C-alpha angles and dihedrals in degrees: 000000000000121000121190113202120195100153091092128357110357106261138163120206132185116197088342096308117117117235125212105253094180133224125006090256091054090049089052091053089050092051094046090055101040102048085083104028116193092020127105114254106202113235094242091051091049091050092049092050092051103039105014113204092339106068121168121262092262104025097172092052091045091050096052098073090053091053091046092051092050090052095049102033100048103013094245114167108228118169134183113241138158096351095313145053133276125202105211102209125129108264093231089061091068114077095212092055091045091050092052092046092051090048091053091049091048092055091055098039130091117264102268093043090045091056090051093049094047091050090053092047096050091046088066091070113098099169140302109355114253089010114201094021129106141192141098094281091048090054092048091047092051092048091051093048091045090058091048091050091050090051089052092052092047091050091047090050091049092049093047088049090053089052091050089242103107092123089070089069097054097107094043093048092050089058096041092047089061089057093048104034094160096053105107094183089056090047089052092055091047091052090050091047092051092048094048088049089059093254100122095149091051089052091052091047092051091050091052092051092046091051091052092048093050091048092051096042102037106008089238139120120236115276126266095267093054092045089052090051089051092054091048090053091051090050091048092237104202091211090067091057096041092110091065095057098069121052112200112214112235107191118208102189102151113127119236119280113260114251115249098024107181137187127341092127095145093046091048090051090054089052091047089056090060091070101024099095128058092225089069088069089075093072141031108271116223129183128180116205107199137175145116125305113288094016092121103257096145093040092052094044094049093045093052093042090057090050093056100031092111088061088065103052094170091068147267125266123203133185134170103221090195090221092159104020106139113239093007131101112240112259108259119236089240093057089047092050091050090052090050092049090052090048089052090056101260109147119231096251091050093058110099119243095225116082094222090052091052091053091047091051091050093052092045091054090052094044096093098030138087104225139157116222116195113196105190129196098005119188099203145337093272089062092051104039099077090049096058116108114244103212137060122268097053131096126210117202115191128188123194144151087228120074094237092214090170090062090053094046099042103033104024093244115180107235118218112192116202117212129184116293122270116250094257091049094046089050090049090053091052091044091054092052105033104026135256095255094059093049092047090052092055106032097153092048090048091056091046091048092052092050094046088052089048085232087280108160097223093046091048091050092052096050089044087056090052091050092048096048093055113027090179091072111084123231088238090059092050091048091049090052089057094052117098099017110131107167121104138191101268095223094046103044107155094192089236120104091212092060097057099152096194089058090051093047093042093052089056095039093052094060092054117100113259092253090053090048090053092049091048091054093047093049086065087069095056112112102208134079092248140006141217126227093253092050091050089048090053093046090055099031092242135144116255095250093050092046090050091051094049093046087052089053091051092048092048091053090049090244091119134019132215099223095173131014107292094356125105137190143170131246102246093250092054089048088056091053094046091048091050092051092047092060091077094039107124093210097047096114092046092047092052089049089053091050091051089048090051093055095040094051095042092047090049091051092047091051092052088055100047094037108027091167090066118094103196123178106266118236117253118268110293126245116266111276098033113139112194118201114267107238119177106174144019093265092058092044093051091046091051093053090047096051094041096045097107090041093052092049090052092043093055089051093049093044090054091048093050095047099254092134095153089058089050092056093047094047094048093049093048096045096046098080093054093047090050094047092053098043094246091143099150090056089046091053091052092049095048091050088055091045093051092050091049092048091052092048088053093046087231104152094184092055089044091055091047091051092048090052092049092046090050093052092047090052089048092052088053089048092241090139100168093055090044091054092049096054093040090054087052089053091048091052091051094050095046091049090051095041091239101156094175092054091046090051093050089051090053089055092054089048087051089055090047092056092044089057087055091046092243093135096164091059089043090055091051092055091046090051092051089050090053092050092050095046090048090054090047092049092233107153094186091051092048091051093049091048092050090048090054091047090052091055093044091052091047090054089049090052094251092131098160091052090046089056091048093050091044095052091050089049093050091053093051097041093046090054094052096039104244106155095176093052091046092049093052091047095049088051091053091048090051090053093048094048090047091054090050091051094250092134098163092049091046091053091051091052093050091050089054090051092050092052090055096045090053091047092059097033096244098154099174094055088046089058091048093052092045089053092052091045090054090051090054093048091051093050088048088059099254102121095166093053091048092052091049092050094049091047088052088053091051090053090051090050091057091069095049129096098194131143093233097043094100094057091046092051092052092051092049094048089051090053095048091049092047093057088065090062125077116254094020122170139176093261092082 
């Protein structure tokens, strides 16, 4: 298809290839005809455009060879009509015409659509229009287009400003402003963009340079609007910087594109058509990519999604719905929606409890955004329906082995059916993975191999892995091994003898070394979505170096993929095969036991690092061959919990199912602190429920009490106070019946926290006092210190600051002696608050510094932010505004690295404080 490009050097392209247009004069003739394609250009107008006021003696005769060359050289259809010439080319094939059409549409469209259209229009510009040409008409044409381009930029700036997103144009506006230095409206948008991007000084500097330029060039001062903007900058008008106060989360969740993607041109064109026309912006666009297992649905969807990602500037969401994951329950739509809400920046406490409300919140968040939502591996329409966006501007891409006819009928989804690859495309896939030389040397075997694999992408990738891992084996031998196999994976029967997946998997499995075969089988027993080297080593009772070598062998043979550094997972079809093989594995029960031991012991070690004051019950001695992760500091321990979070959730579920209830109680206890620290309270609630059920099945009253305490605190964090009270009363009854004073005391402390959350500080103090009495009787120094620390805070909230200091100093002495950094940190923070309220600013600052040292020691970022905030308050009240601002800015930087449910509220409070220090008479009450 021909493309005529005038917004830059004059070029003609057909299917992407540039054609030779000829001399500059011939290019000028082409431009003069094609700026108005399909319209008659009178002969005298055409001559004037080409030669100006100095035409040749016989202009018509001189013109004719140029027209003839354009017809023959590039196949352009030029006809004589009504005393002139017409170039018969579709208008949308000329970039100038397309630019002007997009600009007209943008002026009439709503704001989000207008931004999209303007971006597409401005992207057509490649440089100076009619580059390399000269003449009066060329100059006039450029001037006209330059004004049109400026109007497009001004409209884009206005639309972005209306969306509150002007800061995103800063870099573009800086460049464009240099091209239009006399455009005061453009300068105004640039100044606003710099200010909203937090670059107030840059905005002031730009105004000063602009003022000098206008004075030198025109002898004039900037207009009233610019002068008003300047005054607002000088006054630090907060409205100018409003855009910097809210950071909109833009998720980029698409997986990486698979290496060696081949073919699918027709299917990709169908997908391109979904977003090719502006009218599609009036409705949610949905496409369902369907086909048999291993046909490349996910690969195709991810590849195309990356190609069009820039069309969805508000982000891309991705979820594997696990509709056909062997041995796994399909991901519920509610769990998927919660994951999307978290990805969109909604904190855990802000997510509604009711499922319908969660779905409504998800659709509301997407209502004013242009986002791509990729729902991979769907089981049925019911799983997909709640995850569909509800407003125009978004695209939902669904992959499934089922045809999802309900999605087509009810929502107008465009189905894209994937078939096996064509021979050229299948050969390209093999060439990418095996090498062209090897294929050329065995052409007949290559054809046979493709046919035996039914040109199925996954099957081709696996046999290519086998060929690559052992170059000494001929392709003919591999093809022969595939011949005659008839068995198929029952759940993935393709009803085609040539696509027997067991034969494909078996042919790759058989060339693995026996140790790698054994590891492959055992990996089918692993509960989580991915696995680390140490976990795999434990599962198979291997040393780390041997496990690393065997995992490398599996990855090389395409039987396993490293999807993130040090983390490995199966394609779901391979998982099915591994799971099937593991059924007959004689050591399956022992391997699972080793995996549970690995996670229980590593979680216990990680807990001891991030919460050294805790004294959890240690897991029983592990089975021989277990290799726990080696964690040396709080950073590594926190990172381990974060990366293993989905695995640990699945492990607890599997351990409960298989009757390993003691492991469940250990895992829940060890995981709870991390989940609490990071505000993952819904996960914590789920875990504690499992822990409580396991403890009751075991008849372990101590573990039951611990689970009730954890459950109560999780409910309290979620402000579900009635439920928290119920389970805490259950814990209290257990401890009193068993005479466990320490357990009873710890429950009182959680009840104290519960009443603090409800601002009933007198009742909170009563529970803290009871906890102190009980821990004193039990001789538990750590418990006494924690109780005194709580009492200090309760008294501070009641205004009893002297008593708070007394309690806090006693707590510091006890907690320092037993080595409880978290308890010490909390107490130093309370002491800082009490001294601040009494006006002892220097002493308060010293206390906060002590607290900060402890929070950083144990990697508790959220408490670090809290103490920094309070320290800044103290510095401000002590009269040091600059120090306060620096401290709060340090807290904001620390917040950026946190993924905590309460981080959003903390950021808002800090931004208010920083802004307030710019105003006279500021205080910490803002």
